[in-house]
MDTraj code that builds the backbone (N, CA, C; nanometers):
import mdtraj as md
import numpy as np

residues = "MET THR ASP ALA THR SER GLN GLU THR GLN GLN ALA THR ALA PHE GLU LEU ILE GLY GLY GLU GLU ARG VAL ARG ALA LEU VAL ASP ARG PHE TYR ASP LEU MET ASP LEU GLU PRO GLU PHE ALA VAL LEU ARG GLY LEU HIS PRO PRO THR LEU ASP ASN SER ARG ASP LYS PHE PHE TRP PHE LEU CYS GLY TRP MET GLY GLY PRO ASP TYR TYR ILE SER LYS PHE GLY HIS PRO ARG LEU ARG ALA ARG HIS LEU PRO PHE ALA ILE ALA SER PRO GLU ARG ASP GLN TRP LEU ARG CYS MET ALA TRP ALA MET GLU ASP ILE GLY LEU ALA GLU PRO MET ARG GLU ARG LEU LEU THR SER PHE PHE ASP THR ALA ASP TRP MET ARG ASN ARG PRO GLY".split()
xyz = np.array([
    [-2.6787, -0.6038, 1.8543],
    [-2.6586, -0.6051, 1.7461],
    [-2.7103, -0.7948, 1.7430],
    [-2.7518, -0.8271, 1.5716],
    [-2.7935, -0.9542, 1.5814],
    [-2.6692, -1.0595, 1.5520],
    [-2.6393, -1.1921, 1.5780],
    [-2.5386, -1.2693, 1.5332],
    [-2.4909, -1.2178, 1.3825],
    [-2.6180, -1.1858, 1.2596],
    [-2.5508, -1.2256, 1.1518],
    [-2.4707, -1.0345, 1.1633],
    [-2.5241, -0.9558, 1.2143],
    [-2.4699, -0.8487, 1.1705],
    [-2.2996, -0.8603, 1.2403],
    [-2.3208, -0.9295, 1.3775],
    [-2.1252, -0.9043, 1.4260],
    [-2.1142, -0.9629, 1.3601],
    [-2.1174, -1.1211, 1.2373],
    [-2.0407, -1.1853, 1.1493],
    [-1.9990, -1.1068, 1.0568],
    [-2.0982, -0.9927, 1.0000],
    [-2.0857, -0.9474, 0.8886],
    [-1.9836, -0.8472, 0.9375],
    [-1.9534, -0.7560, 1.0483],
    [-1.9226, -0.6678, 1.1057],
    [-1.7465, -0.7680, 1.0620],
    [-1.7410, -0.8915, 1.1314],
    [-1.6244, -0.9318, 1.1111],
    [-1.5565, -1.0295, 1.0042],
    [-1.6190, -1.0120, 0.9159],
    [-1.5843, -1.0144, 0.8074],
    [-1.5936, -0.9553, 0.6875],
    [-1.5829, -0.8221, 0.7370],
    [-1.5478, -0.7046, 0.6289],
    [-1.4000, -0.6884, 0.6171],
    [-1.3923, -0.6608, 0.4913],
    [-1.2489, -0.6575, 0.4429],
    [-1.2158, -0.5283, 0.4873],
    [-1.0427, -0.4986, 0.4274],
    [-0.9712, -0.3710, 0.4869],
    [-1.0453, -0.2772, 0.3800],
    [-1.1035, -0.3211, 0.2527],
    [-1.1292, -0.2379, 0.1698],
    [-1.2750, -0.1644, 0.2177],
    [-1.3530, -0.2389, 0.2545],
    [-1.4522, -0.2173, 0.3166],
    [-1.4439, -0.1072, 0.3928],
    [-1.3741, -0.1825, 0.5019],
    [-1.3687, -0.0450, 0.6331],
    [-1.2773, 0.0718, 0.6292],
    [-1.2640, 0.0872, 0.5192],
    [-1.1605, 0.1866, 0.4937],
    [-1.2645, 0.2687, 0.3806],
    [-1.3506, 0.2609, 0.3282],
    [-1.4666, 0.3022, 0.2153],
    [-1.4319, 0.2886, 0.0588],
    [-1.3739, 0.1880, 0.0071],
    [-1.4034, 0.1527, -0.0724],
    [-1.2843, 0.2396, -0.1943],
    [-1.3227, 0.2319, -0.2984],
    [-1.2292, 0.2723, -0.4599],
    [-1.1888, 0.4327, -0.4140],
    [-1.2579, 0.5050, -0.3402],
    [-1.2570, 0.6011, -0.3446],
    [-1.1661, 0.6269, -0.2443],
    [-1.1445, 0.5605, -0.1076],
    [-1.0624, 0.5795, -0.0311],
    [-0.9193, 0.5523, -0.0457],
    [-0.9315, 0.4180, -0.0957],
    [-0.7945, 0.3079, -0.1554],
    [-0.7137, 0.4501, -0.2702],
    [-0.8051, 0.5237, -0.3517],
    [-0.7241, 0.6238, -0.4279],
    [-0.6958, 0.7302, -0.3942],
    [-0.7481, 0.7816, -0.2830],
    [-0.6673, 0.8536, -0.2223],
    [-0.5429, 0.8422, -0.1386],
    [-0.5676, 0.7567, -0.0600],
    [-0.4572, 0.6947, 0.0056],
    [-0.3133, 0.6778, -0.0781],
    [-0.3265, 0.5786, -0.2234],
    [-0.2484, 0.5860, -0.3184],
    [-0.1941, 0.7327, -0.3850],
    [-0.2761, 0.7751, -0.3606],
    [-0.2380, 0.9453, -0.4850],
    [-0.1743, 1.0198, -0.4042],
    [-0.2103, 1.0046, -0.1668],
    [-0.1502, 1.0696, -0.0568],
    [-0.0130, 1.0254, -0.0955],
    [0.0268, 0.8554, -0.1029],
    [0.1297, 0.8148, -0.0456],
    [0.2502, 0.8815, -0.1890],
    [0.1859, 0.8572, -0.3265],
    [0.3141, 0.9473, -0.4030],
    [0.2865, 1.0788, -0.4065],
    [0.2450, 1.1708, -0.3639],
    [0.2493, 1.3015, -0.3284],
    [0.3735, 1.3355, -0.2542],
    [0.3573, 1.2358, -0.1237],
    [0.4436, 1.3123, -0.0480],
    [0.5949, 1.2546, -0.0802],
    [0.5935, 1.1103, -0.1886],
    [0.7133, 1.0366, -0.1937],
    [0.7791, 1.1372, -0.3141],
    [0.7131, 1.1876, -0.3851],
    [0.7373, 1.3423, -0.4606],
    [0.7668, 1.4680, -0.4490],
    [0.6929, 1.4377, -0.3087],
    [0.7361, 1.6310, -0.2593],
    [0.8537, 1.6373, -0.1490],
    [0.8639, 1.5104, -0.0544],
    [0.9226, 1.5187, 0.0979],
    [1.0750, 1.4444, 0.0438],
    [1.1213, 1.5545, 0.1209],
    [1.3495, 1.4879, 0.1148],
    [1.3018, 1.3553, 0.1653],
    [1.2508, 1.3071, 0.2449],
    [1.2956, 1.2130, 0.3781],
    [1.3173, 1.0865, 0.2571],
    [1.1981, 1.1237, 0.1518],
    [1.1872, 0.9950, 0.0334],
    [1.2437, 0.9823, -0.1045],
    [1.3542, 1.0588, -0.0807],
    [1.4477, 1.1266, -0.2064],
    [1.5003, 0.9460, -0.2355],
    [1.5736, 0.8621, -0.1980],
    [1.5512, 0.7463, -0.2484],
    [1.4657, 0.6485, -0.2585],
    [1.3319, 0.6361, -0.2040],
    [1.2383, 0.5652, -0.2455],
    [1.2004, 0.6346, -0.3896],
    [1.1819, 0.7351, -0.3959],
    [1.1429, 0.8257, -0.5076],
    [1.2270, 0.7959, -0.6423],
    [1.3338, 0.7896, -0.6150],
    [1.5062, 0.7662, -0.7049],
    [1.4560, 0.5983, -0.7853],
    [1.3838, 0.4706, -0.7018],
    [1.3376, 0.4077, -0.7408],
    [1.2134, 0.3862, -0.8360],
    [1.1888, 0.5000, -0.8718],
    [1.0894, 0.5282, -0.9753],
    [1.0718, 0.6000, -1.0907],
    [1.0066, 0.5657, -1.1642],
    [1.0204, 0.6636, -1.2712],
    [1.0129, 0.7609, -1.2863],
    [1.0114, 0.8730, -1.3689],
    [1.0124, 0.9919, -1.3979],
    [0.8905, 1.0668, -1.3735],
    [0.7774, 1.0022, -1.4086],
    [0.6617, 1.0471, -1.3834],
    [0.5857, 0.8940, -1.3162],
    [0.4914, 0.9167, -1.2273],
    [0.3924, 0.8337, -1.1513],
    [0.3168, 0.7670, -1.1431],
    [0.2549, 0.8224, -1.3370],
    [0.1026, 0.7991, -1.3160],
    [0.0745, 0.6417, -1.3623],
    [0.2113, 0.5816, -1.3899],
    [0.1704, 0.4206, -1.4134],
    [0.1650, 0.3874, -1.3005],
    [0.2962, 0.3871, -1.2170],
    [0.3059, 0.3439, -1.0653],
    [0.1761, 0.4188, -0.9652],
    [0.1210, 0.4688, -1.0054],
    [-0.0043, 0.5158, -0.9163],
    [-0.1518, 0.4275, -0.9280],
    [-0.1493, 0.4028, -1.0932],
    [-0.2694, 0.3026, -1.1323],
    [-0.2206, 0.1642, -1.0792],
    [-0.0955, 0.1370, -1.1143],
    [-0.0793, -0.0638, -1.0685],
    [-0.0957, -0.0106, -0.9329],
    [-0.0316, 0.0423, -0.8295],
    [-0.0687, 0.0547, -0.6976],
    [-0.1957, 0.0453, -0.6942],
    [-0.2884, 0.0948, -0.7006],
    [-0.4234, 0.1433, -0.6867],
    [-0.5054, 0.0084, -0.6937],
    [-0.4624, -0.0553, -0.8354],
    [-0.5074, -0.1529, -0.8861],
    [-0.4772, -0.2639, -0.7714],
    [-0.3603, -0.2642, -0.7563],
    [-0.3110, -0.4205, -0.6382],
    [-0.3641, -0.3646, -0.5035],
    [-0.3335, -0.2366, -0.4763],
    [-0.4147, -0.2281, -0.3214],
    [-0.5403, -0.2867, -0.3019],
    [-0.6475, -0.2435, -0.3948],
    [-0.8224, -0.2812, -0.4106],
    [-0.7783, -0.4582, -0.3867],
    [-0.7183, -0.4975, -0.4472],
    [-0.7476, -0.6382, -0.4072],
    [-0.6514, -0.7073, -0.2720],
    [-0.5618, -0.6881, -0.2495],
    [-0.4977, -0.6755, -0.1255],
    [-0.5776, -0.6889, -0.0414],
    [-0.6841, -0.5530, -0.0141],
    [-0.7399, -0.5286, 0.0930],
    [-0.8282, -0.5906, 0.0906],
    [-0.8743, -0.6560, -0.0371],
    [-0.9555, -0.7435, 0.0059],
    [-1.0998, -0.7224, -0.0877],
    [-1.0961, -0.6009, -0.2291],
    [-1.1608, -0.5698, -0.2817],
    [-1.1379, -0.6502, -0.4101],
    [-1.2255, -0.5764, -0.5565],
    [-1.2170, -0.5995, -0.6842],
    [-1.0103, -0.6600, -0.7338],
    [-1.0260, -0.7660, -0.7732],
    [-0.8614, -0.7968, -0.8195],
    [-0.8340, -0.7523, -0.9474],
    [-0.8449, -0.6036, -0.9534],
    [-0.7975, -0.5588, -1.0905],
    [-0.6661, -0.5714, -1.1438],
    [-0.5473, -0.5237, -1.0074],
    [-0.4670, -0.5913, -1.0748],
    [-0.4395, -0.7196, -1.1441],
    [-0.4689, -0.9000, -1.0950],
    [-0.4625, -0.9671, -1.1061],
    [-0.5227, -0.9818, -1.2444],
    [-0.6377, -0.9372, -1.2821],
    [-0.7445, -0.9373, -1.4415],
    [-0.6242, -0.8530, -1.5248],
    [-0.5309, -0.7685, -1.4759],
    [-0.5150, -0.7204, -1.5897],
    [-0.3584, -0.7904, -1.6346],
    [-0.2698, -0.8443, -1.4724],
    [-0.1316, -0.8248, -1.4737],
    [-0.1301, -1.0145, -1.4639],
    [-0.2445, -1.0597, -1.4400],
    [-0.2306, -1.1703, -1.3643],
    [-0.1527, -1.1848, -1.2183],
    [-0.0742, -1.2797, -1.1730],
    [-0.0188, -1.2649, -1.0051],
    [0.0837, -1.1655, -0.9933],
    [0.0697, -1.0943, -0.8724],
    [0.1398, -1.0143, -0.8925],
    [0.2474, -1.0220, -0.8441],
    [0.3441, -1.1587, -0.7860],
    [0.4535, -1.1856, -0.8170],
    [0.5351, -1.0754, -0.7792],
    [0.5207, -1.0231, -0.6520],
    [0.5770, -0.8989, -0.5939],
    [0.7302, -0.9103, -0.5682],
    [0.7483, -1.0134, -0.5223],
    [0.9249, -0.9918, -0.5191],
    [1.0279, -1.0322, -0.6046],
    [0.9627, -1.1130, -0.6714],
    [1.0026, -1.1129, -0.8165],
    [1.0052, -0.9602, -0.9409],
    [0.9059, -0.9147, -0.9323],
    [0.8680, -0.7708, -0.9821],
    [0.9673, -0.6568, -0.8996],
    [1.0084, -0.6833, -0.8183],
    [1.0747, -0.5476, -0.7306],
    [1.2478, -0.6284, -0.7479],
    [1.2790, -0.7432, -0.7949],
    [1.4077, -0.7876, -0.7741],
    [1.5186, -0.6812, -0.8409],
    [1.4788, -0.6327, -0.9465],
    [1.5672, -0.4981, -1.0523],
    [1.5759, -0.3864, -0.9365],
    [1.5369, -0.3781, -0.7887],
    [1.5629, -0.2594, -0.7317],
    [1.6179, -0.3017, -0.6352],
    [1.7354, -0.2216, -0.5425],
    [1.7869, -0.2106, -0.4648],
    [1.7142, -0.2115, -0.3808],
    [1.6269, -0.3165, -0.2473],
    [1.5563, -0.2920, -0.1421],
    [1.6218, -0.3045, -0.0279],
    [1.6625, -0.2447, 0.0483],
    [1.7239, -0.3139, 0.1822],
    [1.6498, -0.2590, 0.3162],
    [1.6745, -0.2238, 0.4080],
    [1.5822, -0.1793, 0.5309],
    [1.5567, -0.0601, 0.4921],
    [1.6623, 0.0373, 0.4541],
    [1.6158, 0.2347, 0.4479],
    [1.4901, 0.1943, 0.3550],
    [1.4964, 0.1815, 0.2195],
    [1.4669, 0.1880, 0.1312],
    [1.2729, 0.1312, 0.1749],
    [1.2894, -0.0391, 0.2539],
    [1.1584, -0.0251, 0.3598],
    [1.1186, 0.0477, 0.4308],
    [1.2252, 0.1261, 0.5121],
    [1.1501, 0.1973, 0.5764],
    [1.1246, 0.3378, 0.5697],
    [1.1593, 0.4203, 0.4290],
    [1.0498, 0.4874, 0.3755],
    [0.9912, 0.4570, 0.3172],
    [0.9865, 0.3513, 0.2487],
    [0.8045, 0.2881, 0.1955],
    [0.7099, 0.2729, 0.3065],
    [0.7365, 0.2204, 0.4437],
    [0.6672, 0.2590, 0.5592],
    [0.6126, 0.3445, 0.5771],
    [0.7296, 0.4819, 0.6271],
    [0.7260, 0.5730, 0.6842],
    [0.6170, 0.6306, 0.5551],
    [0.6619, 0.6548, 0.4613],
    [0.5546, 0.7561, 0.3487],
    [0.4415, 0.6811, 0.3850],
    [0.4070, 0.5754, 0.3992],
    [0.2737, 0.4955, 0.3928],
    [0.1991, 0.5225, 0.5302],
    [0.2715, 0.5206, 0.6031],
    [0.2143, 0.5545, 0.7807],
    [0.1671, 0.6776, 0.7291],
    [0.2290, 0.7670, 0.6609],
    [0.1989, 0.9777, 0.6875],
    [0.0421, 0.9544, 0.5949],
    [0.1066, 0.9045, 0.5253],
    [-0.0207, 0.9059, 0.3934],
    [-0.1626, 0.8559, 0.4749],
    [-0.1250, 0.7537, 0.5350],
    [-0.3021, 0.6876, 0.5936],
    [-0.3181, 0.7962, 0.6898],
    [-0.2397, 0.8661, 0.7575],
    [-0.2200, 0.9291, 0.8401],
    [-0.3289, 1.0610, 0.7594],
    [-0.2746, 1.1389, 0.6821],
    [-0.3255, 1.2175, 0.6050],
    [-0.4396, 1.2383, 0.5507],
    [-0.5049, 1.1228, 0.5189],
    [-0.6430, 1.0787, 0.4674],
    [-0.7146, 1.0628, 0.5722],
    [-0.6668, 1.0698, 0.7102],
    [-0.7510, 1.0410, 0.8206],
    [-0.8129, 0.9093, 0.8097],
    [-0.7148, 0.8315, 0.8172],
    [-0.7623, 0.6492, 0.8340],
    [-0.8148, 0.6289, 1.0116],
    [-0.8719, 0.6136, 1.0769],
    [-0.8997, 0.5314, 1.2313],
    [-0.7317, 0.4864, 1.3140],
    [-0.6767, 0.4973, 1.3672],
    [-0.5634, 0.4917, 1.4245],
    [-0.5735, 0.2578, 1.4519],
    [-0.6692, 0.2146, 1.4805],
    [-0.6926, 0.0898, 1.4643],
    [-0.6567, 0.0419, 1.3198],
    [-0.7085, 0.0881, 1.2414],
    [-0.6985, 0.0537, 1.1049],
    [-0.5418, 0.1016, 1.0515],
    [-0.4900, 0.2047, 1.0842],
    [-0.3952, 0.2267, 1.0372],
    [-0.2865, 0.1209, 1.0864],
    [-0.3052, 0.0892, 1.2360],
    [-0.2205, -0.0350, 1.2840],
    [-0.2146, -0.1631, 1.2145],
    [-0.3305, -0.1885, 1.1701],
    [-0.3676, -0.3289, 1.0785],
    [-0.2990, -0.3093, 1.0062],
    [-0.3483, -0.2038, 0.9082],
    [-0.2711, -0.2248, 0.8162],
    [-0.1287, -0.1937, 0.7942],
    [-0.0659, -0.1184, 0.8595],
    [0.0769, -0.0863, 0.8748],
    [0.2011, -0.2359, 0.8995],
    [0.0559, -0.3242, 0.9858],
    [0.1372, -0.4544, 1.0428],
    [0.2010, -0.5523, 0.9286],
    [0.0569, -0.5493, 0.8170],
    [0.0220, -0.6288, 0.7017],
    [0.1356, -0.5513, 0.6196],
    [0.1847, -0.4069, 0.6071],
    [0.2540, -0.3931, 0.5333],
    [0.3866, -0.3939, 0.5794],
    [0.4289, -0.3615, 0.6959],
    [0.5692, -0.4239, 0.7454],
    [0.5900, -0.5821, 0.6569],
    [0.4853, -0.6579, 0.7051],
    [0.5551, -0.7898, 0.6713],
    [0.6035, -0.8260, 0.5361],
    [0.5147, -0.7124, 0.4270],
    [0.5434, -0.7530, 0.2709],
    [0.6240, -0.6651, 0.2486],
    [0.6343, -0.5707, 0.3218],
    [0.7857, -0.4964, 0.2848],
    [0.9095, -0.5017, 0.3531],
    [0.9034, -0.6001, 0.4240],
    [1.0223, -0.6820, 0.5057],
    [1.0867, -0.7782, 0.3903],
    [0.9585, -0.8766, 0.3806],
    [0.9931, -1.0123, 0.2550],
    [1.0490, -0.9238, 0.1773],
    [1.0152, -0.7981, 0.1049],
    [1.0651, -0.7315, -0.0266],
    [1.1961, -0.7059, -0.0170],
    [1.3019, -0.7240, 0.0874],
    [1.3904, -0.6193, 0.0906],
    [1.4973, -0.7712, 0.0392],
    [1.5538, -0.7392, -0.0819],
    [1.6503, -0.7816, -0.1602],
    [1.8222, -0.7793, -0.1614],
    [1.8437, -0.6812, -0.0417],
    [1.9875, -0.6749, -0.0341],
    [2.0219, -0.6220, 0.0740],
    [2.1053, -0.7216, 0.1291],
    [2.1541, -0.6573, 0.3307],
    [2.1739, -0.5150, 0.3387],
    [2.1335, -0.5099, 0.4732],
    [2.1806, -0.3898, 0.5577],
    [2.0282, -0.3481, 0.5965],
])
top = md.Topology()
chain = top.add_chain()
for i, resn in enumerate(residues, 1):
    res = top.add_residue(resn, chain, resSeq=i)
    for name in ("N", "CA", "C"):
        top.add_atom(name, md.element.get_by_symbol(name[0]), res)
traj = md.Trajectory(xyz[None], top)
């Protein structure tokens, strides 16, 4: 491997490494499918509107940029202001943990390699933990 190839590999974004938009969409769709289908995510599902179509699109747009791909969300809505946008929803450790479990399951179901799942889950945990706005 040449130095240039090595540098390209080291600089690859999560977006590129998981396979771009098609794989991000698959991850988002599986995440919301699980949330909708699995009873263990009932509390998390209850924080969302009756139909998840808008949530799916917004999360897809956000994740593309968050993973280092196109900034669709920012171009449509401006800065994500994640914590501010989630303040109306009671988020404590149980909601955080359901979100993380649902995402971990979705990543496994779409066949992301273990190192990538671990990398993303670490980053997801940091963000999800920061989103807590209620004790417990």
